[in-house]
PADO-686054 format. One line per 8 residues: for each residue x, z, y of C-alpha. Coordinates in nm, 3 decimals. Layout:
residues N
X Z Y; ... .
END
This chain:
residues 757
3.872 7.172 2.642; 3.582 7.137 2.467; 3.399 6.939 2.716; 3.680 6.675 2.710; 3.685 6.674 2.350; 3.323 6.612 2.367; 3.348 6.336 2.610; 3.612 6.180 2.418 .
3.400 6.176 2.094; 3.134 6.020 2.275; 3.339 5.740 2.398; 3.470 5.675 2.069; 3.119 5.681 1.894; 3.005 5.456 2.156; 3.247 5.196 2.112; 3.205 5.194 1.742 .
2.791 5.156 1.812; 2.870 4.876 2.038; 3.090 4.706 1.780; 2.874 4.777 1.490; 2.556 4.674 1.682; 2.706 4.321 1.788; 2.824 4.257 1.440; 2.509 4.355 1.255 .
2.309 4.152 1.517; 2.536 3.836 1.447; 2.515 3.876 1.077; 2.146 3.975 1.041; 2.011 3.774 1.340; 1.775 3.515 1.225; 1.598 3.216 1.401; 1.232 3.246 1.465 .
0.991 3.105 1.181; 0.849 2.778 1.318; 0.543 2.825 1.079; 0.487 3.171 1.209; 0.511 3.048 1.578; 0.227 2.798 1.512; 0.034 2.999 1.262; 0.023 2.770 0.983 .
0.114 2.772 0.624; 0.434 2.613 0.485; 0.262 2.350 0.346; 0.033 2.234 0.626; 0.001 1.880 0.703; 0.083 1.727 1.017; -0.288 1.684 1.148; -0.301 2.065 1.100 .
0.042 2.109 1.255; -0.086 1.912 1.586; -0.399 2.100 1.598; -0.229 2.419 1.595; -0.002 2.323 1.843; -0.236 2.183 2.097; -0.437 2.495 2.083; -0.138 2.721 2.131 .
0.001 2.499 2.400; -0.313 2.509 2.594; -0.298 2.893 2.561; 0.025 2.973 2.656; 0.095 2.712 2.925; 0.246 2.878 3.219; 0.050 2.737 3.447; -0.261 2.868 3.300 .
-0.123 3.165 3.176; -0.014 3.441 3.399; 0.164 3.668 3.107; 0.527 3.766 3.175; 0.632 3.611 2.844; 0.415 3.309 2.839; 0.712 3.068 2.943; 0.909 3.198 2.663 .
0.633 3.161 2.408; 0.539 2.799 2.537; 0.906 2.683 2.483; 0.896 2.865 2.131; 0.568 2.664 2.053; 0.726 2.331 2.192; 1.065 2.393 1.978; 0.846 2.491 1.639 .
0.628 2.166 1.701; 0.922 1.952 1.749; 1.115 2.082 1.436; 0.790 2.057 1.187; 0.699 1.677 1.321; 1.046 1.586 1.250; 1.062 1.489 0.860; 1.425 1.573 0.803 .
1.463 1.846 1.022; 1.166 2.032 0.857; 1.323 1.952 0.514; 1.647 2.101 0.618; 1.476 2.424 0.756; 1.251 2.436 0.421; 1.581 2.407 0.218; 1.850 2.614 0.434 .
1.625 2.785 0.685; 1.830 2.600 0.961; 1.816 2.231 1.138; 2.197 2.202 1.152; 2.269 1.883 0.981; 2.631 1.940 0.985; 2.604 2.258 0.783; 2.719 2.211 0.446 .
2.605 2.572 0.319; 2.291 2.716 0.321; 2.210 3.022 0.582; 2.422 3.335 0.477; 2.682 3.114 0.360; 3.061 3.135 0.434; 3.163 3.301 0.775; 3.545 3.316 0.710 .
3.535 3.693 0.753; 3.676 3.955 0.516; 3.330 4.123 0.398; 3.267 3.833 0.128; 3.297 3.854 -0.233; 3.632 3.932 -0.426; 3.663 3.563 -0.519; 3.625 3.492 -0.115 .
3.900 3.755 -0.051; 4.163 3.669 -0.319; 4.126 3.259 -0.289; 3.984 3.167 0.026; 4.102 3.441 0.313; 4.442 3.515 0.132; 4.724 3.329 0.076; 4.636 3.171 -0.253 .
4.539 2.802 -0.236; 4.500 2.595 -0.557; 4.471 2.214 -0.508; 4.242 2.185 -0.824; 3.925 2.323 -0.659; 3.880 2.031 -0.438; 4.006 1.767 -0.707; 3.617 1.720 -0.824 .
3.350 1.768 -0.554; 3.056 1.953 -0.694; 2.743 1.789 -0.789; 2.467 1.842 -0.521; 2.229 2.112 -0.657; 1.875 2.011 -0.585; 1.744 2.362 -0.678; 1.959 2.560 -0.457 .
1.792 2.819 -0.249; 1.927 3.088 0.000; 1.789 3.416 0.128; 1.534 3.256 0.387; 1.378 3.017 0.105; 1.389 3.324 -0.128; 1.174 3.535 0.094; 0.933 3.266 0.236 .
0.882 3.040 -0.057; 0.996 3.150 -0.404; 0.931 3.504 -0.369; 0.517 3.445 -0.261; 0.507 3.160 -0.524; 0.626 3.419 -0.806; 0.278 3.539 -0.801; 0.128 3.243 -0.958 .
0.431 3.066 -1.079; 0.736 3.215 -1.266; 1.075 3.130 -1.192; 1.391 3.070 -1.351; 1.697 3.167 -1.144; 2.056 3.081 -1.219; 2.349 3.265 -1.036; 2.685 3.082 -1.034 .
2.994 2.962 -0.832; 3.280 2.728 -0.847; 3.495 2.939 -1.005; 3.303 3.053 -1.285; 3.418 2.882 -1.614; 3.121 2.978 -1.830; 2.902 2.844 -1.564; 3.022 2.493 -1.646 .
2.993 2.561 -2.024; 2.626 2.654 -2.001; 2.539 2.332 -1.810; 2.406 2.142 -2.088; 2.204 2.430 -2.207; 2.062 2.490 -1.821; 1.979 2.092 -1.822; 1.765 2.141 -2.127 .
1.587 2.440 -2.020; 1.504 2.272 -1.689; 1.381 1.957 -1.871; 1.143 2.137 -2.094; 1.042 2.437 -1.887; 0.964 2.247 -1.546; 0.689 2.027 -1.653; 0.496 2.334 -1.813 .
0.491 2.506 -1.474; 0.812 2.706 -1.449; 0.984 2.699 -1.121; 1.360 2.658 -1.118; 1.618 2.763 -0.872; 1.970 2.834 -0.842; 2.175 3.065 -0.631; 2.546 3.024 -0.527 .
2.710 3.369 -0.520; 2.991 3.253 -0.273; 2.757 3.121 -0.034; 2.494 3.381 -0.014; 2.628 3.701 -0.101; 2.334 3.885 0.061; 2.098 3.730 -0.192; 2.340 3.793 -0.468 .
2.315 4.139 -0.386; 1.949 4.144 -0.348; 1.905 4.025 -0.690; 2.126 4.264 -0.819; 2.383 3.990 -0.979; 2.723 4.158 -1.108; 2.846 3.895 -1.333; 2.846 3.511 -1.378 .
2.688 3.335 -1.491; 2.359 3.531 -1.463; 1.994 3.391 -1.572; 1.710 3.584 -1.424; 1.325 3.501 -1.428; 1.100 3.607 -1.114; 0.761 3.714 -1.198; 0.493 3.904 -0.960 .
0.782 3.970 -0.726; 1.003 4.126 -0.981; 1.331 3.988 -1.155; 1.416 4.019 -1.528; 1.757 3.952 -1.634; 1.855 3.791 -1.951; 2.076 4.006 -2.160; 2.116 3.804 -2.461 .
2.278 3.467 -2.550; 2.156 3.172 -2.348; 1.918 2.936 -2.551; 1.597 2.757 -2.474; 1.408 3.003 -2.715; 1.568 3.347 -2.536; 1.462 3.205 -2.201; 1.117 3.132 -2.327 .
1.075 3.473 -2.491; 1.191 3.620 -2.180; 0.919 3.467 -1.964; 0.667 3.550 -2.252; 0.772 3.915 -2.243; 0.706 3.973 -1.889; 0.416 3.743 -1.838; 0.118 3.972 -1.755 .
-0.123 3.958 -2.079; -0.437 4.070 -1.881; -0.502 3.722 -1.789; -0.607 3.583 -2.160; -0.878 3.762 -2.377; -0.811 3.738 -2.745; -1.113 3.641 -2.965; -1.076 3.829 -3.275 .
-1.431 3.884 -3.433; -1.772 3.728 -3.402; -1.892 4.009 -3.173; -1.653 3.920 -2.913; -1.817 3.565 -2.854; -2.136 3.684 -2.711; -2.013 3.964 -2.441; -1.746 3.714 -2.325 .
-1.962 3.407 -2.253; -2.207 3.606 -2.116; -2.021 3.790 -1.865; -2.100 3.635 -1.526; -1.961 3.933 -1.298; -1.684 3.711 -1.191; -1.859 3.411 -1.131; -1.564 3.173 -1.283 .
-1.587 2.929 -1.555; -1.465 2.984 -1.901; -1.167 2.829 -2.066; -1.098 2.889 -2.432; -0.806 2.731 -2.615; -0.869 2.670 -3.027; -0.536 2.650 -3.201; -0.407 2.694 -3.571 .
-0.127 2.928 -3.444; -0.187 3.291 -3.435; -0.050 3.343 -3.066; -0.126 3.148 -2.763; 0.184 2.894 -2.678; 0.360 2.956 -2.378; 0.240 2.662 -2.168; -0.121 2.836 -2.199 .
0.025 3.169 -2.101; 0.169 2.974 -1.772; -0.178 2.805 -1.721; -0.360 3.115 -1.718; -0.113 3.289 -1.478; -0.138 3.014 -1.253; -0.493 2.971 -1.241; -0.622 3.327 -1.307 .
-0.809 3.319 -0.952; -1.058 3.066 -1.044; -1.129 3.071 -1.393; -1.139 3.341 -1.713; -0.921 3.242 -2.007; -0.951 3.324 -2.397; -0.764 3.244 -2.708; -0.909 3.179 -3.050 .
-0.695 3.098 -3.351; -0.909 2.885 -3.579; -0.777 3.116 -3.881; -1.012 3.369 -3.755; -1.380 3.388 -3.731; -1.459 3.319 -3.367; -1.193 3.020 -3.393; -1.402 2.889 -3.692 .
-1.744 2.936 -3.553; -1.633 2.778 -3.219; -1.439 2.507 -3.414; -1.752 2.401 -3.611; -2.007 2.448 -3.317; -1.815 2.210 -3.102; -1.716 1.985 -3.398; -1.337 2.012 -3.371 .
-1.107 1.950 -3.652; -0.924 2.293 -3.765; -0.610 2.133 -3.724; -0.636 2.014 -3.352; -0.529 2.188 -3.058; -0.841 2.203 -2.828; -0.892 2.305 -2.480; -1.278 2.386 -2.392 .
-1.413 2.441 -2.064; -1.757 2.610 -2.039; -1.999 2.714 -1.767; -2.318 2.890 -1.807; -2.417 2.728 -2.133; -2.112 2.788 -2.362; -2.269 2.607 -2.643; -2.273 2.256 -2.431 .
-1.913 2.246 -2.299; -1.839 2.095 -1.982; -1.490 1.937 -2.101; -1.292 1.926 -2.422; -0.918 1.827 -2.396; -0.729 1.740 -2.716; -0.383 1.823 -2.721; -0.107 1.689 -2.990 .
0.079 1.998 -3.086; 0.406 1.805 -3.124; 0.366 1.661 -2.756; 0.435 1.815 -2.416; 0.086 1.916 -2.301; -0.054 1.721 -2.006; -0.036 2.010 -1.773; -0.125 1.778 -1.465 .
-0.425 1.626 -1.637; -0.548 1.992 -1.742; -0.531 2.128 -1.388; -0.704 1.849 -1.250; -0.984 1.910 -1.510; -0.992 2.280 -1.385; -1.034 2.187 -1.037; -1.294 1.978 -1.103 .
-1.496 2.267 -1.301; -1.357 2.516 -1.078; -1.726 2.651 -1.016; -2.020 2.762 -1.239; -2.357 2.540 -1.194; -2.480 2.822 -0.992; -2.182 3.011 -0.816; -2.148 3.329 -0.665 .
-2.055 3.337 -0.263; -1.828 3.613 -0.318; -1.562 3.505 -0.051; -1.541 3.285 0.268; -1.339 3.019 0.091; -1.600 2.960 -0.178; -1.869 2.953 0.111; -1.673 2.694 0.284 .
-1.616 2.480 -0.041; -1.969 2.473 -0.143; -2.148 2.492 0.200; -1.997 2.184 0.373; -1.965 2.129 0.739; -2.199 1.812 0.823; -2.346 1.768 1.149; -2.474 1.422 1.075 .
-2.856 1.415 1.053; -2.851 1.109 0.819; -2.580 1.244 0.570; -2.666 1.603 0.581; -2.652 1.798 0.260; -2.830 2.140 0.256; -2.678 2.434 0.096; -2.943 2.659 -0.094 .
-2.842 3.021 -0.121; -3.043 3.249 -0.387; -3.036 3.584 -0.253; -3.091 3.827 -0.558; -2.923 4.142 -0.681; -2.973 4.060 -1.047; -2.759 3.936 -1.315; -2.714 3.561 -1.352 .
-2.812 3.595 -1.702; -3.188 3.706 -1.610; -3.424 3.498 -1.728; -3.603 3.385 -1.432; -3.260 3.297 -1.266; -3.185 3.095 -1.578; -3.501 2.913 -1.567; -3.436 2.827 -1.202 .
-3.091 2.730 -1.266; -3.190 2.505 -1.542; -3.523 2.325 -1.430; -3.424 2.300 -1.067; -3.046 2.234 -0.994; -3.046 1.925 -1.206; -3.315 1.781 -1.005; -3.182 1.844 -0.662 .
-2.806 1.875 -0.693; -2.743 1.537 -0.540; -2.896 1.667 -0.209; -2.823 2.030 -0.230; -2.557 2.250 -0.328; -2.677 2.568 -0.512; -2.518 2.900 -0.509; -2.626 3.282 -0.514 .
-2.535 3.600 -0.361; -2.562 3.979 -0.382; -2.778 4.103 -0.067; -2.633 4.451 -0.134; -2.231 4.350 -0.144; -2.304 4.062 0.152; -2.546 4.283 0.358; -2.349 4.199 0.664 .
-2.371 3.820 0.627; -2.762 3.847 0.511; -2.887 4.089 0.786; -2.795 3.796 1.034; -3.099 3.567 0.891; -3.346 3.834 0.926; -3.567 3.598 1.142; -3.828 3.414 0.923 .
-3.729 3.603 0.630; -4.015 3.607 0.325; -4.108 3.953 0.174; -4.327 3.820 -0.097; -4.178 3.609 -0.368; -3.920 3.753 -0.602; -3.698 3.469 -0.591; -3.646 3.343 -0.250 .
-3.379 3.078 -0.143; -3.181 3.092 0.222; -3.143 2.681 0.301; -2.838 2.646 0.540; -2.751 2.351 0.712; -2.391 2.402 0.862; -2.364 2.220 1.225; -1.990 2.356 1.258 .
-1.764 2.622 1.141; -1.987 2.921 1.285; -2.298 2.753 1.388; -2.593 2.681 1.112; -2.949 2.621 1.112; -3.159 2.758 0.831; -3.520 2.864 0.694; -3.629 3.089 0.409 .
-3.830 2.911 0.155; -3.967 3.022 -0.204; -3.743 2.927 -0.498; -3.974 2.654 -0.631; -3.984 2.288 -0.640; -4.242 2.206 -0.368; -4.082 2.406 -0.134; -3.723 2.222 -0.185 .
-3.914 1.879 -0.173; -4.065 1.999 0.159; -3.738 2.067 0.307; -3.600 1.745 0.207; -3.899 1.541 0.334; -3.857 1.753 0.696; -4.216 1.897 0.623; -4.045 2.233 0.641 .
-3.776 2.213 0.926; -3.478 2.445 0.972; -3.602 2.580 1.314; -3.374 2.899 1.313; -3.026 2.860 1.442; -2.767 3.140 1.409; -2.384 3.222 1.413; -2.224 3.241 1.068 .
-2.042 3.561 0.995; -1.743 3.591 0.756; -1.835 3.685 0.395; -1.676 3.997 0.255; -1.394 3.909 0.000; -1.512 4.096 -0.307; -1.209 4.007 -0.506; -0.968 4.183 -0.265 .
-0.849 4.563 -0.347; -0.997 4.858 -0.149; -0.860 4.898 0.212; -0.620 5.199 0.124; -0.463 5.018 -0.181; -0.387 4.712 0.087; -0.224 4.935 0.333; -0.011 5.107 0.054 .
0.081 4.759 -0.096; 0.151 4.629 0.289; 0.363 4.936 0.345; 0.577 4.886 0.057; 0.613 4.526 0.118; 0.747 4.615 0.491; 0.987 4.902 0.356; 1.130 4.680 0.087 .
1.165 4.382 0.343; 1.344 4.616 0.574; 1.571 4.771 0.316; 1.675 4.412 0.222; 1.738 4.299 0.606; 1.950 4.607 0.652; 2.148 4.631 0.342; 2.152 4.272 0.181 .
2.317 4.073 0.484; 2.632 4.276 0.542; 2.627 4.658 0.400; 2.954 4.740 0.624; 2.802 4.635 0.966; 2.458 4.807 0.862; 2.626 5.159 0.767; 2.846 5.141 1.058 .
2.532 5.090 1.300; 2.343 5.362 1.105; 2.628 5.608 1.080; 2.696 5.568 1.433; 2.330 5.649 1.548; 2.333 5.953 1.311; 2.672 6.079 1.450; 2.559 6.015 1.833 .
2.225 6.210 1.744; 2.423 6.511 1.608; 2.670 6.520 1.851; 2.416 6.508 2.153; 2.221 6.810 1.961; 2.536 7.010 1.920; 2.653 6.972 2.264; 2.331 6.986 2.459 .
2.336 7.331 2.676; 2.004 7.528 2.645; 1.853 7.530 2.967; 1.498 7.748 2.993; 1.223 7.539 3.106; 1.013 7.564 3.398; 0.679 7.585 3.284; 0.507 7.568 3.626 .
0.694 7.237 3.733; 0.635 7.084 3.400; 0.260 7.177 3.444; 0.276 7.039 3.805; 0.448 6.725 3.684; 0.180 6.667 3.431; -0.127 6.750 3.632; -0.029 6.591 3.954 .
0.088 6.240 4.000; -0.002 6.041 4.296; -0.309 5.786 4.290; -0.310 5.522 4.564; -0.551 5.281 4.689; -0.410 5.008 4.469; -0.425 5.191 4.164; -0.817 5.324 4.262 .
-0.885 4.941 4.295; -0.705 4.849 3.972; -0.938 5.117 3.818; -1.244 5.032 3.955; -1.177 4.648 3.867; -1.118 4.757 3.498; -1.465 4.969 3.523; -1.654 4.663 3.659 .
-1.486 4.378 3.442; -1.518 4.414 3.070; -1.282 4.231 2.866; -1.486 3.956 2.710; -1.492 3.905 2.317; -1.420 3.589 2.134; -1.800 3.583 1.992; -1.920 3.544 2.390 .
-1.779 3.203 2.399; -2.081 2.994 2.212; -2.368 3.179 2.379; -2.569 2.901 2.565; -2.773 3.011 2.880; -2.966 2.835 3.120; -2.896 2.835 3.472; -3.160 2.980 3.703 .
-3.270 3.180 4.035; -3.140 3.517 3.848; -2.807 3.427 3.718; -2.698 3.141 3.933; -2.489 3.347 4.158; -2.323 3.548 3.874; -2.247 3.271 3.647; -2.163 2.971 3.888 .
-2.085 3.045 4.228; -1.883 3.383 4.170; -1.791 3.333 3.806; -1.505 3.558 3.636; -1.143 3.493 3.728; -0.957 3.278 3.455; -1.289 3.130 3.338; -1.482 2.790 3.400 .
-1.883 2.761 3.395; -1.946 2.430 3.223; -2.292 2.315 3.329; -2.483 2.030 3.148; -2.773 1.847 3.338; -3.026 1.823 3.092; -3.425 1.780 3.117; -3.775 1.892 2.911 .
-3.726 1.539 2.739; -3.367 1.563 2.644; -3.290 1.922 2.601; -3.357 1.941 2.208; -3.110 1.649 2.132; -2.833 1.666 2.360; -2.776 2.055 2.352; -2.676 2.065 1.965 .
-2.415 1.787 2.057; -2.300 1.974 2.362; -2.233 2.282 2.151; -2.043 2.094 1.865; -1.813 1.943 2.105; -1.731 2.275 2.288; -1.687 2.470 1.955; -1.394 2.256 1.868 .
-1.229 2.358 2.185; -1.350 2.721 2.171; -1.043 2.902 2.024; -0.797 2.802 2.331; -1.080 2.738 2.600; -1.242 3.004 2.838; -1.554 2.861 2.939; -1.927 2.951 2.955 .
-2.146 2.689 2.826; -2.463 2.669 3.068; -2.719 2.416 3.118; -2.962 2.330 3.413; -3.295 2.151 3.378; -3.329 1.898 3.640; -3.728 1.904 3.597; -3.680 2.250 3.771 .
-3.411 2.205 4.021; -3.418 1.818 4.099; -3.214 1.840 4.438; -2.941 2.075 4.316; -2.702 1.809 4.158; -2.720 1.570 4.466; -2.612 1.887 4.688; -2.328 1.941 4.474 .
-2.206 1.589 4.507; -2.217 1.618 4.889; -2.055 1.961 4.875; -1.727 1.792 4.698; -1.751 1.492 4.893; -1.844 1.238 4.626; -1.908 0.906 4.690; -2.225 0.789 4.476 .
-2.167 0.412 4.564; -1.804 0.359 4.424; -1.674 0.390 4.068; -1.449 0.664 3.967; -1.137 0.689 3.747; -1.134 0.742 3.379; -1.044 1.118 3.412; -1.406 1.159 3.515 .
-1.537 0.998 3.186; -1.424 1.002 2.825; -1.450 0.652 2.729; -1.174 0.438 2.890; -1.253 0.164 2.682; -1.610 0.106 2.804; -1.704 -0.172 3.009; -1.936 0.021 3.224 .
-1.806 0.189 3.538; -1.825 0.604 3.569; -2.058 0.655 3.873; -2.249 0.935 3.947; -2.621 0.899 4.048; -2.821 1.117 4.265; -3.127 1.059 4.089; -3.223 1.323 3.880 .
-3.333 1.132 3.592; -3.008 0.948 3.578; -2.759 1.230 3.619; -2.880 1.358 3.265; -2.567 1.410 3.042; -2.324 1.489 3.335; -2.106 1.818 3.318; -1.964 2.021 3.587 .
-1.672 2.232 3.528; -1.696 2.491 3.804; -1.444 2.758 3.892; -1.628 2.970 4.156; -1.368 3.211 4.200; -1.108 2.937 4.343; -1.390 2.694 4.474; -1.380 2.370 4.317 .
-1.536 2.182 4.036; -1.464 1.871 3.810; -1.715 1.646 3.693; -1.800 1.434 3.368; -1.999 1.121 3.434; -2.132 0.950 3.133; -2.056 0.581 3.107; -2.403 0.438 3.091 .
-2.557 0.132 3.284; -2.777 0.218 3.604; -3.104 0.111 3.439; -3.043 0.282 3.101; -3.293 0.572 3.176; -3.564 0.373 3.340; -3.570 0.097 3.059; -3.634 0.339 2.793 .
-3.863 0.593 2.695; -3.751 0.912 2.657; -3.799 0.934 2.267; -3.550 0.635 2.252; -3.268 0.781 2.459; -2.955 0.814 2.218; -2.778 1.138 2.336; -2.483 1.046 2.120 .
-2.425 0.738 2.337; -2.458 0.945 2.648; -2.218 1.238 2.566; -1.945 0.986 2.416; -1.604 1.053 2.545; -1.700 1.444 2.640; -1.431 1.586 2.408; -1.154 1.351 2.526 .
-1.275 1.460 2.885; -1.258 1.853 2.779; -0.914 1.770 2.665; -0.807 1.639 3.007; -0.963 1.941 3.155; -0.769 2.177 2.978; -0.447 2.000 3.050; -0.539 1.972 3.409 .
-0.573 1.613 3.428; -0.921 1.564 3.584; -0.992 1.546 3.938; -1.083 1.854 4.090; -1.340 1.866 4.400; -1.283 2.123 4.663; -1.618 2.320 4.794; -1.607 2.531 5.096 .
-1.967 2.643 5.058; -2.166 2.674 4.721; -2.505 2.474 4.783; -2.826 2.716 4.706; -3.007 2.653 4.378 .
END
């Protein structure tokens, strides 16, 4: 009887589990986020989306990727690209979390079920139908959000932009009464930088529950991921007070005494420009609090009432009227402001113009390289020799207010700022970065500069020089060449919190997201699912018979096991072929007798060997161009960059053409060259001199190669001296040929036996 009862209970629980699981999956299921699929930001431009799509499509194409889920990933990538390149579909997805154009309500809206709000139960699903609801169609709400928009856009933006959220529905009479006041709030606060959002409680009960909305109308403010509800009467001043009370006050320093001026303006530890507001009012206005909240990552903010000594001193020093509101932007010399903005007290401050001025003055004259983003903004990528601009990094652990550093900043920076971008770096904090440039490092001068010329995202040439004007002049005149070349590592972000604190924040965010995902969309389905699982576990634990374990059999099962020939082969292969790192891609090697068989004729499965044909005369000019074009393809392209010197092996290229059955007398199709608009015919030449610039993409494991043929006249090399050879002209079209190579559109020449070197 007990067994039969347990069996019936198990069947009942299993049925409840299946029903609740299907219901929960229907309620909580969510489409794949196309932004996450392509790995781009929600504000990504169309060129950024296309670049991300091309890289992922090459990586996950089923013909090139043998992974079991490659086809599914490729379909998701294609669908995400189609969605984000269509402006209307992308707008619908950003607004509603779906691309269904016929859907009137946002995601998470009315489902016609019996688990909605009380209004839905009484007036929509019940038997009470009133004609007055549809007598006046509701006005379109441009600020309406749903759960998807709240999680992916509103919540992340709340850390730099506060939001005012109104909760309403069409049954709420009070919601109609507050409409004039709400319009006034939107009209006044939105130009100041406050975000506006509305929530329809009938259409999104999950978000309603997540925000803790219990009555209508409800006004909330969202700041730093936390919501604060307005408990007093709705007016413009009450909403402004609600925002003011909950904005973090730590981003503005109050200057109350004269002794506050020197420590504030001499603190360069954060390497940020100084922004000071002079005003007759004793407290900073709301727009200044909002400005400091949105720009605190790039600037330091202070407030000085003119009625106090610091305000009067600054007003007299900058010759500002006492009754005038002034915004002053300073850099290293606070006595000489970089910009002064006068603001009329009775008008709305020009927030857009102020933010534009802050973006212009977002760095000090000698900024600190404290993160990779700052390094990218200051040290630009400029591979062109004619218009190149150097980046000079002062390596010092001293404070920027040091006398020698101040003299260097005041004397040399104005003289060379048009040709060189200057910055400084702490070698102790950024030790990993500085250690990569040990070659040629100076030891004698106290102040030394690392002059960097960025050729690509990860490639740069550099030289160490003393921090004086003569050395900088020699660099600009090419008397001191940048002879060393190195890979660029990422800089340590000095503003990031410790790793353990990041882990705690990440765990908290994931737990909160999981909690909202389970319990916000439909509480009944979630509780049925969790309850059924717990009941099944308890029932299985109570009903399980106690069987003594066979220690001998268990030990035999663990220690035994069959290892056949196939398993041994896999283990041996894994021991021989170590996985390649991404940093191994751009490492140029020369083909010679020692590595020819390993890199070219055998190769590595799934990798190509790209062999550039050069000579002693063209190596120095052609190899940097070759690497630059390869570096753009490196994230989704598996290849070994190689080069072969025809002065050492003059006959090999001709033997390769013979082994592939290539006719050197006739022209070739555009797939073997990168410039289909050129008048010259792509023709391979057996002569070693005329073969320079050709590239062979060799797949040694599969026995074929493809060929890039420069489109140059037959007598191009013979009519010029080697010093006059234009390598950019020879290698033009190589990047287009690489794209065709990745997409499998170039000709493949089968080789039975690879020729000897």
